[in-house]
N, C-alpha and C positions, 0 to 999 in steps of 0.2 A: 110146396108151400108158397103161396103168392099173397102179397099184401100191397096196399097203397099206404104211403107214409105221409102224415100231415105234420109239418113244422115250419116255423118262420124264424127259428133261432139257431145260432151256431152251436148251442149246447147239445143239439141233437146229432151233431156230426159223429161223435164216438158211437152212438147207437146205430147210426146208418152203417158205419164201417163194420161194426160187430155183426149186424144182420147179414150183410153181404158175405162176410167171412164164414158164416154158418150155412151158406147156400140158400138163404131165403131169397126168393125172387121178388124184387121191388118193381112192380109194374109201373108205378108213377110216384112222383113226389108232389104233393100239393103244398104250396107255399104262398106267401104274400106277394103282391106285385112289387116290382122294383120301385124304390123310393129315392128321392133326391136327398143327398146328404153332403156334409163337408162344406168348406168355404166356397168351393166352386159350384155347389149344388148340382153335382153330376148324379146321374142315375146310378144307384148302387144295388146290385142284386142281393137278395138274402142268401146267407151261407148255404142253405139246403139246395138252392137253385144251382149254385156253382158246383156243389157236390154231384148233383144229378147230371149236369153237363159233362163233368169229368169222367163219369162212369157210364155214360150213354143211357141214362134213365130219363124217361119222359117227364117233363116238368109242367105242372098246371098252376096257373096263377090267377084264379078268379078274383075279381074285385068284390063280389058278393057270392055267398053260397046258398042263402035262403031264396027259395023260389027261382032258382037258376036251372031251368029245364035242360039246357045244353050241357051244363056241368054234370047234372045227375045222370044224363044219358051216357056221358063219357065215363063216369065212374062205373056205371053198370056194365059197360062194354068191356071193362078191364077184368071182370070176373074174379075179383080178389076173394080169398078165403076170409080175410079180416082186414080191417083198417087199424093203423097204429098212429097214435097222436103223442107228440112230445113238444110241448110249448108252441102250439100253433097260433094262439092269440085270438081265435074266433070261436064262438060257441056253435057247435054243430047241431043242426036241426035233426029231428027223428028221421026225416027223409034221407039223410046222409048216414047217420050212425047205425040205422037199422038195415042198411042196404046189404052188407056182406053176411053170409050165412053164419059166421062165427063172431059176428058183432064187431065193435070198435073198442080197442084197448087203449087206455090212456096211462102214460107214465106221469105220476104226480109226485112232487118232491116234498112229501110229508107222510107221516103215518096216519092215514085217514082213520076216523073222521076228524082228527085234529088238523087245523090249518087248511080248511077248504078255501079255495079262491086262487087269485092270480099270482100272489107273491108269498108263497109259503116259507121259502128259505129266508127271505128278508125278515119276516115276522118272527121266525125262530130265533134269529140273532137279536132282534129287538126285545124279545121276551127273555133273553139271557139263557136260552136253552143250550145245554151242553151236548145233547143228542137229539137227532130228529130221524128222518128216514125217507123211504120212497115206497110208493104203492102203485102197483099195476091193477087197474080196475076196469070194469066194463062201463062205458058211458051210457047213462040213461037221461031222462028229462031233467033231473035235478042238477044242482051245482056240486059236482064232485061227490055225488051220493050213490053211485052205482056199486054193485057187488064186487068184492075184492077177490082177485086171483092170487096175488102174492105181495109180500112186504119184506123190506130189509131195513136194518138200522144203519145210521150214519152218524159219525162223531163230528161235531163242530169244534174245531180247534180254537183255543182261547183268543188268539190275536188274529185269526183269519178273517179277512173281509168277505163280503158277499161274492165278489168276483172270483176270489181264490177258492172259496168253499164250493161255489157252483161249478167251476171247472173240474175240481176233484170229484165232485158228486156225479157229474155227467160221465166221467170216465168209469167210475166204480159201478154205476148203475147200468152201463151198457150190456155187460154179460148177463146181469140179472133180468133185464128186459128180454133179451134174446132167449134165455132159458124158459122164461114164463110163456112167451109166445109159442115156442115149439111144443112145450108140454100142453098148453091149451089147445093147440090145433090137433094134437094127438089124442085129445079127450082124456087127459090124465089129471085135470084140475077141476075141482068142484067149487064154483063161486060161493063166497060166503058174504052174508050181509054185513054192513059196517056196524060195529058196536063200540060203545065208549062215549066219552064226552066230546061233543062237537064244539069246534072253535073255527074262527074264520081269519083269512089272510087276504084282505082286499088289496087291489092294486095301489101302490104308493106313488103319488104324483110328485113331479119335480119340485113343486112348491114346498113339500115337506123337507127338502134339503136345506132350508134356511134354519140355522141353529141359533140358540140363545145361550149365552154363557151363564144366564140365571139358572139354568137347569143343573141338576146334580151331575157330577162327573161321570158316574156309572151310566146314566141315561145318555149323556153326550157320546161317550165312547161306543156304546152299542149302536147309536145312530150313525156314527162315523163309519163303523164297520159295515153296517147294513146298507148304507147308501153308496159305498165305494165299489167299483171305480166309476160307474156310469152316471149316477145322480149328482156327483160332485158336491158333497155337503160343505156349507160355507157359513162364515160369520161376517158381520159387517166390519169393514176396516177402511177408515179414511175416505168415506164416500163411495167405496167400492166393495169388493168381496175378497176374503181370504179363504181359499179352498183348503180344507183340512183332509189330507190324504191318509194319515196314520197318526193315532194318538193312543195313550194309555192313561188309565186312572192312576193318580198318585196322591200322597199326603200333602197337605198344604192348606193354609188359611189366608183369606183375604177377601176383598170385595170382588164380586163377579167381574171377570175381565182383567183383573189386576195382574201385571207381570210380577211373578215372585222370584224367579231365578232362572239362570241357564244351568242345565245339567247335562254335561257332555255336549252332544250335538242336538239336544232337545231344549225346548223352552217350556218352563213351568208356569201355567196360568191358572188363577183361581176361578172357581165356578160357584154355583149356588150351594154346593156341598162338596168339600174336598177340592181337588185340583186335577188338571189334565196336563200331561206331558205331550206337547206338540212335537212329534218326531219328523213328520214330513208335511210340508204345506206348499201352496202354489198360488201365486197371483195370476188371475186369468190372463192368458196370452204369453205367460212366461214359463220357464222350466220349473219343475218341482225342485225344492231345496229343503234342507234341514231346518228345524225350528230355530236353531242357533244362528244359522246363516241368514234367515229371515230377520231375526232381531238385529243382527249386525247391519244389514242393509237398510233397515228402517229406523235404526238408532233407538230401538226400544230397550229400556233399562228397568230394573226392578223399581216398582212404584208407579211406572207408567201403566196405561190401560190399553187393552186391545179393543179398539172401537173406531 
């Protein structure tokens, strides 16, 4: 069994490890080009590239894949039975996904047709869903519209943020993906059309991380969970930003942004409806601290406003 694996995200590493452990031959890993990142703006390879180099797997990093004749010829020469996609970040054209005889399998982190698009787990958290899932389907010309090979359910824990849930989901779906691939290549799975209510989960931009304490506490807490750790949700504070890393909804009444009390190591702040307990916050460029430590350091007291 031979595949080419497409991914640009570290969440695919558990799947890669699982596939290798099952004896699947990974002829190549297709990933994004190295990007400059960090304060020094040094070139940083994507995690799948580092994985490929560690295990002696050929790595391909095309800038573009559409109308890239050299890339297509290289893919064809690898003679893979199927392609597997896990968070690659680019839409594959028919000239690519139709190339292998058993098609191109995509691991999508929702129970399709729910939450089609780039950010299904974030939107599941934003919608307040307690359960979501994963789908392995065959890529076609539509946006996550292809026939389904298998699905599994996944619990979203109440206080889990996006990063924590995604890390756990990546680990739990790795055997599921490997099982599905093996059964598909053996001809033991019959693809089924997607059925049910369609919903969408478009990419969430960094600009969405700007929060307003005028919103309801439940909405704010969902956003804080969905946007952490990478989008760094924040509220304005003294001409700058206060990043909110962890918060919970709580009872409390006051004007939005009003400091109501300190509760243990947390800070209770009023919102448009109810209040939020700020458990962990961060001033950009400084270390994360508790809500209470933040109030001590900035001399915020009940009756003051977070603004």
